[in-house]
Residue, then its C-alpha position, 0 to 999 in steps of 0.5 A: m365681642d360674643q359677650f355683646n351678642l344678641k342673637e335670638k333675643v327679642a327685645i321691645v323698644t317703646g317710641s322707636s319710629k325715630g330719635i333715641g328709640k330708633a337708635i337703640a333699636k337699630g343698634l339692637a338688631e345689629k347685634g343680632a336681636q329681633v326688634v318690635i318697632s313701636s309707636r303710635s302710628q302703624e305706618a311710621c312702625n312700618e316705615v322704620v321696619q321697611e328701612f331695616a329689613e333693606e339693611g338685613l335687620e330682623a324687626i316688625g312694627i306694632a303700633c302702641h299709644i303706650g298710655k292706653e293700657d289696651q295697647r300696652k297689653n296689645l303690644v305684649e301679645k302680638t310679640m308674644e305671638a310673632f317670637g315667643r319670647i321677650d329678652v330685653l324691654v327698652n321703655n324709651a317712649a315719653i312725652n313733654p308737652v309744656f315748658g315753663p314755671i312749674e305752678d303754670a301747667d295745668s293739672a290735666i297735663f300733670d297726670k297726662i305726663m305721670e301717666v305715660n312717663v311712670k305708669a306706661p313704663w310700669e305697667l308695661s314692665n309687669l306685663v312682660l314680667p312672667h314672660m322674663q321669669a319663665n326665661k329665668n332672664g330679662s332686662i329692663i332698660n329705662i330712659a331717663s334723663v338727666e333732668a332726673l338728676t339736677p332741675g333745670f329751668g322749664l322742665g320741672l314737671y318732666s324732671t319730676s316724672k322721669a326722677a320718679l322712673l329711676m326709683l321705679t328702675k331701682n324697684q324692679a331691679k331690687e325685687w325681680g334680681r331673684y327672677g334673672i331680671r335685671a333693671n338699669a336706667i339711661c339718662p341722656g343729656l341733650i340729645q339732637t332729636k325732634f323730642s328735644a327740639a325747643l332747646w337745641q332749636n334756639e340759637k342762644l340757649l344752645n350756645k349756652i348750653e354748648k358752653s357748659i358742657p364739657s364735650g362742648r357740643m350736643g349729642q346725637p342719638e347714636e350716642m346712646v346705642g353703646l351703653a343700650c347694648l351693653l346693658a342688653s346684652n351678656a356683657g351687662t349681666y352683673m349691671t342691675g339696678g344703676v343709673y347711668t348717665a351719656d350727657g357729654g359731662y353735663m352732670i359734672s359741669g356744675 
Protein backbone atom coordinates (compact mmCIF):
# COMPACT_ATOMS: atom_id res chain seq x y z
CA MET A 1 0.00 0.00 0.00
CA ASP A 2 2.94 2.32 0.61
CA GLN A 3 3.47 2.66 -3.14
CA PHE A 4 0.17 4.54 -3.36
CA ASN A 5 1.06 6.92 -0.54
CA LEU A 6 1.03 10.56 -1.72
CA LYS A 7 2.11 12.13 1.57
CA GLU A 8 4.19 15.30 1.05
CA LYS A 9 3.18 15.46 -2.62
CA VAL A 10 1.39 18.53 -3.96
CA ALA A 11 -1.25 18.13 -6.67
CA ILE A 12 -3.03 20.74 -8.78
CA VAL A 13 -6.34 19.55 -10.23
CA THR A 14 -8.05 21.90 -12.70
CA GLY A 15 -11.82 21.93 -12.92
CA SER A 16 -12.05 20.31 -9.51
CA SER A 17 -15.08 22.01 -7.96
CA LYS A 18 -17.32 19.22 -9.29
CA GLY A 19 -17.52 16.03 -11.33
CA ILE A 20 -14.47 13.97 -12.25
CA GLY A 21 -12.03 16.69 -11.15
CA LYS A 22 -13.50 16.89 -7.65
CA ALA A 23 -13.54 13.08 -7.30
CA ILE A 24 -9.87 12.84 -8.36
CA ALA A 25 -8.85 15.71 -6.05
CA LYS A 26 -10.55 13.97 -3.14
CA GLY A 27 -8.91 10.63 -3.97
CA LEU A 28 -5.44 12.20 -4.11
CA ALA A 29 -6.07 14.01 -0.79
CA GLU A 30 -7.24 10.77 0.84
CA LYS A 31 -3.90 9.24 -0.16
CA GLY A 32 -2.14 12.08 1.69
CA ALA A 33 -1.54 14.68 -1.03
CA GLN A 34 -1.88 18.41 -0.45
CA VAL A 35 -4.37 19.36 -3.14
CA VAL A 36 -5.07 22.60 -4.97
CA ILE A 37 -8.75 22.87 -5.89
CA SER A 38 -9.24 25.03 -8.93
CA SER A 39 -12.18 26.24 -11.01
CA ARG A 40 -13.36 29.55 -12.42
CA SER A 41 -15.26 30.46 -9.23
CA GLN A 42 -13.36 31.12 -6.00
CA GLU A 43 -16.60 30.51 -4.11
CA ALA A 44 -16.97 27.04 -5.64
CA CYS A 45 -13.33 26.26 -4.77
CA ASN A 46 -13.84 27.40 -1.17
CA GLU A 47 -16.90 25.15 -0.77
CA VAL A 48 -14.90 22.08 -1.81
CA VAL A 49 -11.95 23.04 0.43
CA GLN A 50 -14.37 23.40 3.37
CA GLU A 51 -15.95 20.03 2.58
CA PHE A 52 -12.51 18.37 2.39
CA ALA A 53 -11.35 20.06 5.63
CA GLU A 54 -14.34 18.60 7.47
CA GLU A 55 -13.08 15.17 6.42
CA GLY A 56 -9.52 15.96 7.56
CA LEU A 57 -8.16 16.41 4.03
CA GLU A 58 -5.63 19.11 3.17
CA ALA A 59 -6.57 21.44 0.32
CA ILE A 60 -6.53 25.07 -0.73
CA GLY A 61 -8.65 26.76 -3.38
CA ILE A 62 -7.25 28.96 -6.17
CA ALA A 63 -9.68 30.25 -8.77
CA CYS A 64 -8.42 29.91 -12.34
CA HIS A 65 -10.06 30.26 -15.73
CA ILE A 66 -7.59 28.01 -17.54
CA GLY A 67 -8.29 29.77 -20.84
CA LYS A 68 -6.64 32.95 -19.49
CA GLU A 69 -2.84 33.20 -19.44
CA ASP A 70 -2.54 35.47 -16.38
CA GLN A 71 -4.78 33.17 -14.34
CA ARG A 72 -2.75 30.08 -15.31
CA LYS A 73 0.42 31.82 -14.12
CA ASN A 74 -1.29 32.90 -10.91
CA LEU A 75 -2.42 29.32 -10.22
CA VAL A 76 1.15 28.00 -10.39
CA GLU A 77 2.67 30.94 -8.49
CA LYS A 78 0.10 30.74 -5.66
CA THR A 79 0.61 26.96 -5.40
CA MET A 80 4.37 27.46 -5.05
CA GLU A 81 3.81 30.18 -2.43
CA ALA A 82 1.54 27.89 -0.42
CA PHE A 83 3.40 24.58 -0.70
CA GLY A 84 6.83 25.22 -2.24
CA ARG A 85 6.57 22.38 -4.75
CA ILE A 86 4.37 20.79 -7.42
CA ASP A 87 4.43 17.03 -7.93
CA VAL A 88 1.22 16.26 -9.80
CA LEU A 89 -0.77 18.22 -12.37
CA VAL A 90 -4.17 16.90 -13.41
CA ASN A 91 -5.37 18.75 -16.51
CA ASN A 92 -9.06 18.01 -16.12
CA ALA A 93 -10.89 21.27 -16.93
CA ALA A 94 -12.46 21.23 -20.39
CA ILE A 95 -15.39 22.64 -22.34
CA ASN A 96 -17.83 21.35 -24.91
CA PRO A 97 -20.12 24.24 -25.80
CA VAL A 98 -21.69 22.66 -28.90
CA PHE A 99 -23.49 19.47 -29.86
CA GLY A 100 -24.11 19.03 -33.57
CA PRO A 101 -22.48 18.53 -36.98
CA ILE A 102 -18.91 19.78 -37.37
CA GLU A 103 -19.83 21.98 -40.33
CA ASP A 104 -22.36 23.92 -38.26
CA ALA A 105 -19.93 25.21 -35.61
CA ASP A 106 -18.45 28.66 -36.22
CA SER A 107 -14.74 29.38 -36.07
CA ALA A 108 -15.02 31.27 -32.75
CA ILE A 109 -16.34 28.09 -31.10
CA PHE A 110 -13.51 26.06 -32.67
CA ASP A 111 -10.95 28.52 -31.26
CA LYS A 112 -12.56 28.48 -27.82
CA ILE A 113 -12.55 24.65 -27.62
CA MET A 114 -8.91 24.42 -28.71
CA GLU A 115 -7.92 27.26 -26.36
CA VAL A 116 -9.32 25.52 -23.28
CA ASN A 117 -8.96 21.82 -24.15
CA VAL A 118 -5.52 21.83 -25.81
CA LYS A 119 -3.63 25.10 -25.41
CA ALA A 120 -4.38 25.51 -21.68
CA PRO A 121 -3.11 22.01 -20.68
CA TRP A 122 0.00 22.60 -22.85
CA GLU A 123 0.72 25.96 -21.22
CA LEU A 124 -0.08 24.83 -17.67
CA SER A 125 2.20 21.82 -18.08
CA ASN A 126 4.96 24.13 -19.34
CA LEU A 127 4.49 26.34 -16.27
CA VAL A 128 4.86 23.44 -13.81
CA LEU A 129 7.76 21.92 -15.77
CA PRO A 130 10.60 23.88 -14.03
CA HIS A 131 9.21 22.97 -10.59
CA MET A 132 9.00 19.29 -11.49
CA GLN A 133 12.48 19.46 -13.04
CA ALA A 134 13.81 20.85 -9.77
CA ASN A 135 12.47 17.77 -7.95
CA LYS A 136 13.60 15.43 -10.78
CA ASN A 137 10.13 13.96 -10.46
CA GLY A 138 6.58 14.72 -11.52
CA SER A 139 3.38 13.29 -12.93
CA ILE A 140 1.15 15.00 -15.48
CA ILE A 141 -2.27 13.41 -15.93
CA ASN A 142 -4.32 14.68 -18.85
CA ILE A 143 -8.02 13.84 -18.78
CA ALA A 144 -9.07 13.12 -22.34
CA SER A 145 -12.09 11.04 -23.43
CA VAL A 146 -13.04 7.92 -25.38
CA GLU A 147 -14.18 10.53 -27.92
CA ALA A 148 -10.47 11.03 -28.63
CA LEU A 149 -10.20 7.40 -29.74
CA THR A 150 -13.33 6.86 -31.81
CA PRO A 151 -15.69 9.35 -33.44
CA GLY A 152 -19.21 9.72 -32.11
CA PHE A 153 -21.95 11.95 -33.48
CA GLY A 154 -22.34 15.59 -32.56
CA LEU A 155 -19.08 15.91 -30.60
CA GLY A 156 -16.66 16.34 -33.50
CA LEU A 157 -14.73 19.41 -32.34
CA TYR A 158 -14.57 18.15 -28.75
CA SER A 159 -13.27 14.79 -30.07
CA THR A 160 -10.66 16.57 -32.18
CA SER A 161 -9.43 18.58 -29.20
CA LYS A 162 -9.17 15.48 -27.03
CA ALA A 163 -7.29 13.58 -29.75
CA ALA A 164 -4.81 16.48 -29.84
CA LEU A 165 -4.47 16.18 -26.04
CA LEU A 166 -3.43 12.53 -26.43
CA MET A 167 -0.60 13.46 -28.78
CA LEU A 168 0.44 16.28 -26.47
CA THR A 169 0.61 13.71 -23.64
CA LYS A 170 2.84 11.41 -25.69
CA ASN A 171 5.17 14.25 -26.62
CA GLN A 172 5.41 15.38 -23.00
CA ALA A 173 6.30 11.81 -22.00
CA LYS A 174 8.91 11.50 -24.75
CA GLU A 175 10.58 14.89 -24.21
CA TRP A 176 10.37 15.16 -20.42
CA GLY A 177 11.15 11.59 -19.39
CA ARG A 178 14.81 12.55 -18.99
CA TYR A 179 13.77 14.96 -16.22
CA GLY A 180 12.00 12.21 -14.28
CA ILE A 181 8.60 13.53 -15.39
CA ARG A 182 5.84 11.19 -16.53
CA ALA A 183 2.79 12.09 -18.62
CA ASN A 184 -0.26 9.91 -19.12
CA ALA A 185 -3.82 10.31 -20.36
CA ILE A 186 -7.06 8.93 -18.96
CA CYS A 187 -9.98 8.46 -21.36
CA PRO A 188 -13.25 8.24 -19.44
CA GLY A 189 -16.35 6.88 -21.13
CA LEU A 190 -19.81 8.22 -20.32
CA ILE A 191 -19.61 9.41 -16.70
CA GLN A 192 -22.60 10.85 -14.83
CA THR A 193 -21.56 14.47 -14.37
CA LYS A 194 -23.10 17.86 -15.08
CA PHE A 195 -20.68 18.10 -18.06
CA SER A 196 -22.26 15.08 -19.78
CA ALA A 197 -25.86 15.77 -18.70
CA ALA A 198 -27.03 16.33 -22.30
CA LEU A 199 -26.24 12.68 -23.01
CA TRP A 200 -27.53 10.91 -19.91
CA GLN A 201 -30.61 13.06 -19.33
CA ASN A 202 -31.90 11.93 -22.72
CA GLU A 203 -33.44 8.62 -21.64
CA LYS A 204 -33.65 7.16 -25.15
CA LEU A 205 -30.02 7.99 -25.88
CA LEU A 206 -28.88 6.71 -22.47
CA ASN A 207 -30.69 3.37 -22.97
CA LYS A 208 -29.03 2.98 -26.36
CA ILE A 209 -25.57 3.71 -24.93
CA GLU A 210 -26.02 1.46 -21.90
CA LYS A 211 -27.20 -1.45 -24.05
CA SER A 212 -24.02 -1.18 -26.12
CA ILE A 213 -21.59 -1.11 -23.17
CA PRO A 214 -20.40 -4.45 -21.70
CA SER A 215 -20.81 -3.05 -18.16
CA GLY A 216 -24.41 -2.10 -19.03
CA ARG A 217 -24.33 1.28 -17.29
CA MET A 218 -22.69 4.69 -17.27
CA GLY A 219 -19.83 5.34 -14.87
CA GLN A 220 -19.56 7.50 -11.75
CA PRO A 221 -16.86 10.17 -11.17
CA GLU A 222 -15.40 8.13 -8.28
CA GLU A 223 -14.61 5.32 -10.74
CA MET A 224 -11.88 7.48 -12.32
CA VAL A 225 -10.04 7.92 -9.03
CA GLY A 226 -8.09 4.65 -8.77
CA LEU A 227 -6.44 5.15 -12.14
CA ALA A 228 -5.48 8.75 -11.30
CA CYS A 229 -4.01 7.68 -7.94
CA LEU A 230 -1.98 4.95 -9.65
CA LEU A 231 -0.57 7.41 -12.21
CA ALA A 232 0.18 10.03 -9.55
CA SER A 233 1.94 7.68 -7.15
CA ASN A 234 5.11 5.61 -6.96
CA ALA A 235 3.03 2.59 -7.96
CA GLY A 236 3.05 4.04 -11.49
CA THR A 237 6.69 5.11 -11.80
CA TYR A 238 7.28 3.11 -15.02
CA MET A 239 4.05 4.26 -16.64
CA THR A 240 4.48 7.13 -19.07
CA GLY A 241 3.08 8.05 -22.47
CA GLY A 242 0.13 5.77 -21.79
CA VAL A 243 -3.49 6.20 -22.81
CA TYR A 244 -5.81 4.44 -20.37
CA THR A 245 -9.52 3.94 -20.88
CA ALA A 246 -12.03 3.73 -18.03
CA ASP A 247 -15.19 3.29 -20.03
CA GLY A 248 -17.10 0.20 -18.95
CA GLY A 249 -15.89 -1.55 -22.11
CA TYR A 250 -17.22 1.10 -24.53
CA MET A 251 -14.13 0.83 -26.75
CA ILE A 252 -14.61 -2.91 -27.32
CA SER A 253 -18.35 -2.75 -27.81
CA GLY A 254 -17.98 -1.88 -31.48
